[in-house]
C-alpha positions as CSV (number, residue, x, y, z in Angstrom):
1,M,46.6,-55.1,19.2
2,S,46.5,-51.3,19.5
3,L,45.1,-49.8,22.8
4,T,42.1,-47.8,20.4
5,D,41.4,-51.6,18.9
6,Q,41.3,-53.1,22.4
7,L,38.8,-50.3,23.5
8,K,36.3,-50.9,20.1
9,K,36.3,-54.4,20.9
10,Q,35.2,-53.9,24.3
11,L,32.6,-50.9,23.1
12,F,31.4,-53.5,21.3
13,L,31.2,-56.4,23.7
14,Q,29.4,-54.3,26.2
15,A,26.4,-53.1,23.5
16,Q,25.8,-56.6,22.8
17,H,24.0,-56.6,26.4
18,L,23.0,-53.3,25.9
19,V,20.9,-53.1,22.8
20,P,17.8,-54.4,22.7
21,Q,18.6,-57.5,20.5
22,H,14.8,-58.4,20.4
23,Q,13.2,-55.5,19.4
24,L,15.8,-54.2,17.1
25,S,15.6,-57.2,15.5
26,R,11.9,-56.9,14.9
27,V,12.4,-53.5,13.5
28,V,15.3,-54.7,10.9
29,G,12.5,-57.7,10.3
30,K,9.7,-55.3,8.9
31,V,11.8,-53.1,6.8
32,A,13.1,-55.9,5.1
33,A,9.6,-57.3,4.6
34,S,8.8,-54.1,3.4
35,E,7.6,-54.8,-0.4
36,N,6.9,-50.8,-0.9
37,P,9.4,-50.1,-3.9
38,I,11.6,-47.0,-2.0
39,V,12.2,-49.0,0.9
40,K,13.2,-52.3,-0.3
41,N,15.1,-50.4,-3.0
42,I,17.3,-47.9,-0.7
43,A,18.0,-51.4,1.4
44,I,18.7,-53.6,-1.7
45,Q,21.3,-51.5,-3.1
46,A,23.2,-49.8,0.1
47,F,23.7,-54.1,0.8
48,K,24.9,-54.6,-2.4
49,S,27.2,-51.9,-2.4
50,K,28.6,-52.2,1.0
51,Y,29.0,-56.1,0.8
52,K,29.9,-56.2,-3.0
53,I,27.2,-58.6,-3.8
54,D,28.3,-61.0,-7.2
55,M,24.9,-60.8,-9.1
56,S,25.8,-62.8,-11.7
57,I,25.4,-66.0,-10.1
58,A,22.0,-65.8,-8.9
59,Q,18.5,-66.6,-11.0
60,Q,17.4,-62.7,-10.9
61,K,20.0,-61.2,-11.7
62,N,18.7,-57.1,-11.4
63,A,19.4,-57.0,-7.6
64,L,16.0,-54.7,-8.1
65,A,13.7,-56.8,-9.3
66,Y,12.9,-58.7,-6.2
67,K,9.5,-58.0,-3.8
68,S,11.4,-57.1,-0.9
69,F,14.8,-57.6,0.8
70,N,14.3,-60.3,1.9
71,E,13.6,-61.8,-1.2
72,F,17.1,-60.3,-2.4
73,F,18.6,-61.4,0.4
74,T,17.4,-65.0,0.2
75,R,17.8,-65.1,-3.8
76,G,18.2,-68.7,-5.3
77,L,21.8,-69.4,-7.3
78,Q,21.2,-70.1,-11.0
79,N,21.2,-74.1,-11.8
80,G,25.2,-75.7,-11.9
81,V,27.0,-72.5,-9.8
82,R,26.8,-75.0,-7.0
83,E,27.8,-78.8,-8.0
84,V,26.6,-80.9,-5.0
85,D,29.7,-83.3,-4.6
86,A,28.1,-86.6,-5.8
87,A,30.2,-89.0,-3.8
88,L,27.7,-91.8,-1.7
89,N,30.5,-91.5,1.0
90,S,31.1,-88.1,1.3
91,I,29.9,-85.2,3.8
92,V,28.9,-81.8,2.4
93,S,29.5,-78.4,3.5
94,P,25.2,-77.1,4.0
95,A,26.4,-73.5,3.0
96,D,28.6,-70.9,1.7
97,G,30.7,-69.5,4.3
98,M,33.7,-69.9,6.9
99,I,34.3,-72.9,9.0
100,S,34.5,-71.4,12.7
101,Q,35.2,-74.9,13.9
102,L,35.5,-78.2,13.8
103,G,36.7,-81.4,15.0
104,D,36.1,-83.8,18.0
105,I,33.0,-83.8,20.8
106,V,34.6,-84.4,23.1
107,E,33.0,-85.7,26.5
108,G,29.7,-83.4,25.3
109,Q,32.0,-80.3,24.5
110,V,31.8,-78.4,21.6
111,F,34.7,-75.7,20.6
112,Q,33.5,-72.7,20.2
113,A,36.8,-70.6,19.7
114,K,40.3,-70.4,22.3
115,G,38.6,-70.7,25.8
116,Q,35.2,-71.2,25.0
117,H,33.2,-74.1,24.8
118,F,29.8,-75.4,25.2
119,S,27.7,-78.9,25.6
120,V,25.6,-80.4,23.3
121,D,22.7,-80.7,26.1
122,Q,22.8,-76.8,25.5
123,L,23.1,-76.6,21.8
124,I,20.4,-78.8,21.3
125,A,18.2,-78.4,24.5
126,D,16.9,-81.7,25.2
127,P,19.9,-84.3,26.8
128,Q,17.5,-86.8,25.0
129,L,17.7,-85.7,21.6
130,A,20.9,-84.9,22.2
131,A,22.4,-87.9,24.0
132,P,23.4,-89.8,20.2
133,F,26.0,-86.8,19.6
134,Q,27.4,-86.7,22.5
135,N,31.3,-88.0,21.5
136,G,30.9,-87.5,18.0
137,Q,31.7,-84.9,15.4
138,F,30.1,-81.5,14.8
139,A,31.3,-78.8,12.2
140,T,30.7,-74.8,12.6
141,V,29.8,-72.7,9.4
142,Y,29.4,-69.3,9.5
143,L,27.7,-67.5,7.1
144,S,28.5,-64.0,6.4
145,P,26.4,-61.0,4.9
146,K,28.0,-61.5,1.6
147,D,26.9,-65.2,0.9
148,Y,24.4,-67.4,-0.3
149,H,21.9,-67.9,2.7
150,R,20.1,-71.1,2.0
151,V,21.0,-74.4,3.6
152,H,21.6,-77.1,2.1
153,M,21.8,-80.9,4.1
154,P,24.9,-82.1,4.4
155,F,24.0,-85.8,3.6
156,A,21.1,-87.7,2.7
157,G,18.3,-88.3,5.7
158,T,14.9,-88.6,6.9
159,L,13.7,-85.4,9.0
160,T,12.7,-86.8,12.3
161,E,12.0,-83.6,14.5
162,T,12.1,-79.9,15.0
163,L,13.2,-78.1,18.0
164,Y,12.3,-74.3,18.2
165,V,15.1,-73.3,21.1
166,P,14.3,-69.3,22.0
167,G,17.2,-67.3,23.2
168,E,19.6,-64.5,22.8
169,L,20.3,-62.7,19.8
170,F,24.0,-62.4,20.1
171,S,26.1,-60.9,16.6
172,V,27.8,-64.1,15.1
173,N,31.7,-63.3,14.4
174,Q,34.7,-63.8,15.5
175,V,34.9,-61.0,18.4
176,T,31.7,-62.5,19.8
177,A,32.6,-66.6,19.6
178,E,36.1,-65.3,21.4
179,N,34.3,-63.5,24.3
180,V,30.2,-64.8,24.9
181,P,30.7,-68.2,26.6
182,G,28.5,-70.4,24.8
183,L,27.3,-68.0,22.0
184,F,25.7,-70.8,20.0
185,A,24.0,-72.7,22.7
186,R,22.5,-68.9,23.8
187,N,21.0,-67.7,20.8
188,E,18.1,-68.8,18.7
189,R,17.5,-71.5,17.1
190,M,16.1,-74.3,14.9
191,V,17.5,-77.9,16.1
192,C,16.7,-80.1,12.6
193,L,17.1,-83.9,13.4
194,F,17.8,-86.6,11.3
195,D,17.4,-91.1,10.8
196,T,20.1,-91.3,8.1
197,E,21.8,-94.6,7.1
198,I,24.9,-93.9,9.5
199,G,23.0,-92.6,12.5
200,R,21.3,-90.3,13.7
201,M,22.5,-86.4,12.1
202,A,21.9,-82.3,13.6
203,V,21.6,-79.2,11.2
204,V,21.0,-76.6,14.5
205,L,20.0,-72.9,12.3
206,V,21.2,-70.4,14.9
207,G,20.0,-66.6,15.0
208,A,22.0,-63.7,15.7
209,M,21.2,-59.9,16.0
210,I,19.0,-58.4,13.3
211,V,18.5,-61.9,11.7
212,A,14.8,-61.0,10.4
213,G,13.9,-65.2,10.8
214,I,14.7,-68.6,10.1
215,E,12.6,-70.8,7.8
216,T,13.0,-74.6,7.4
217,V,11.1,-76.7,4.5
218,A,9.2,-78.7,7.1
219,T,7.9,-75.3,9.3
220,G,7.9,-72.1,7.0
221,K,9.2,-69.1,8.5
222,V,9.4,-69.6,12.9
223,K,7.6,-67.2,14.4
224,P,9.4,-66.8,18.0
225,T,7.3,-67.6,20.7
226,G,9.6,-67.5,24.0
227,R,9.4,-71.1,24.8
228,L,10.6,-74.5,23.0
229,E,8.9,-75.9,20.6
230,L,9.0,-79.7,18.9
231,Q,7.7,-81.2,16.0
232,Q,7.4,-84.4,14.8
233,H,8.2,-84.9,10.9
234,H,8.8,-87.4,8.5
235,M,9.9,-85.6,5.6
236,T,13.4,-87.4,3.3
237,L,15.9,-84.8,1.9
238,N,18.8,-85.9,-0.3
239,K,22.3,-84.2,0.0
240,G,22.2,-80.7,-1.8
241,D,18.2,-80.1,-1.2
242,E,17.4,-77.0,0.7
243,L,16.9,-77.3,4.4
244,G,15.7,-73.9,5.5
245,R,17.2,-69.7,4.8
246,F,18.4,-67.4,6.8
247,Y,16.9,-63.9,6.6
248,L,19.8,-62.0,7.5
249,G,22.2,-64.9,8.0
250,S,24.3,-66.1,11.4
251,T,25.6,-69.8,11.9
252,A,24.6,-73.5,10.7
253,V,26.4,-76.2,13.0
254,V,26.1,-79.8,11.8
255,L,26.2,-82.9,14.1
256,F,26.8,-86.7,13.9
257,E,27.2,-89.5,16.0
258,P,30.9,-91.0,16.8
259,N,32.7,-93.2,14.7
260,T,29.9,-92.4,11.6
261,M,32.3,-90.2,9.5
262,R,35.3,-87.9,9.4
263,W,36.2,-84.7,8.0
264,D,38.7,-83.8,5.7
265,E,42.1,-83.0,6.5
266,A,42.3,-80.2,4.4
267,F,40.0,-78.2,6.6
268,K,40.3,-76.4,9.5
269,A,38.8,-72.7,11.7
270,E,38.5,-70.1,9.1
271,S,38.7,-72.6,5.9
272,M,36.0,-71.1,3.1
273,V,34.0,-73.4,1.9
274,K,30.6,-73.7,-0.3
275,M,27.4,-75.3,-0.2
276,G,28.0,-79.1,-1.6
277,E,31.8,-79.2,-1.6
278,R,32.5,-82.1,0.1
279,M,33.9,-81.3,4.0
280,G,33.8,-85.2,5.4
281,V,33.8,-88.7,4.4
282,L,31.7,-91.6,6.2
283,L,33.9,-94.0,7.8
């Protein structure tokens, strides 16, 4: 890495701590929710051009037909564009994106990046709810701005609890993953917990800087309160069913109990995945 690149990285990391994360995110959220034609059209056109969004697979191909930037960003896909692996023993990717990391949870620690780990207790923010996953399996899927931003079920289960966890809003990317300790366990997040035929499963939707919101099918759009909020549910969802959405995107972390499943050997850090693609199988 050149001296210039090193300087840029250090300035970026310093800015993560200096920028008013929540205030900035709220401002961006208001713009993203605006239905003013001028505001939303400028935002959509700029974003579509910068990230080369493929509208050919969207249900509504005309980007400017969406009522707001948020509606455009969380756009649905045409039927058949994403096939959910139908094998009864398969675990599928919850989203389009890149695998940040996956593998074993070792003595309660989840691997974040070289030299960085965080604990399951920290991620779920409730030791009792985190207990089943202490030596299980995890996968972290990063959704980039260009990706489809709905999160789906990796395996069938009954949603039993959601836990909103307030936190910081660091940007999520390779630089912050390698340099911000406990990144995914520090950012604001929504923990979704399930009973499945193989035991407990968790899908954690992690926010990030300028993520204007997280929504789940059980809670609706999350309203940040600054405090832990646990809700009980009894909602059965099939593999591939929509679980939630990011209004501007971030990361989904999937957890399973030990000795219940394994990840396919073809997948590793930085592998690209599509929602519904098989990532693992039951043991």
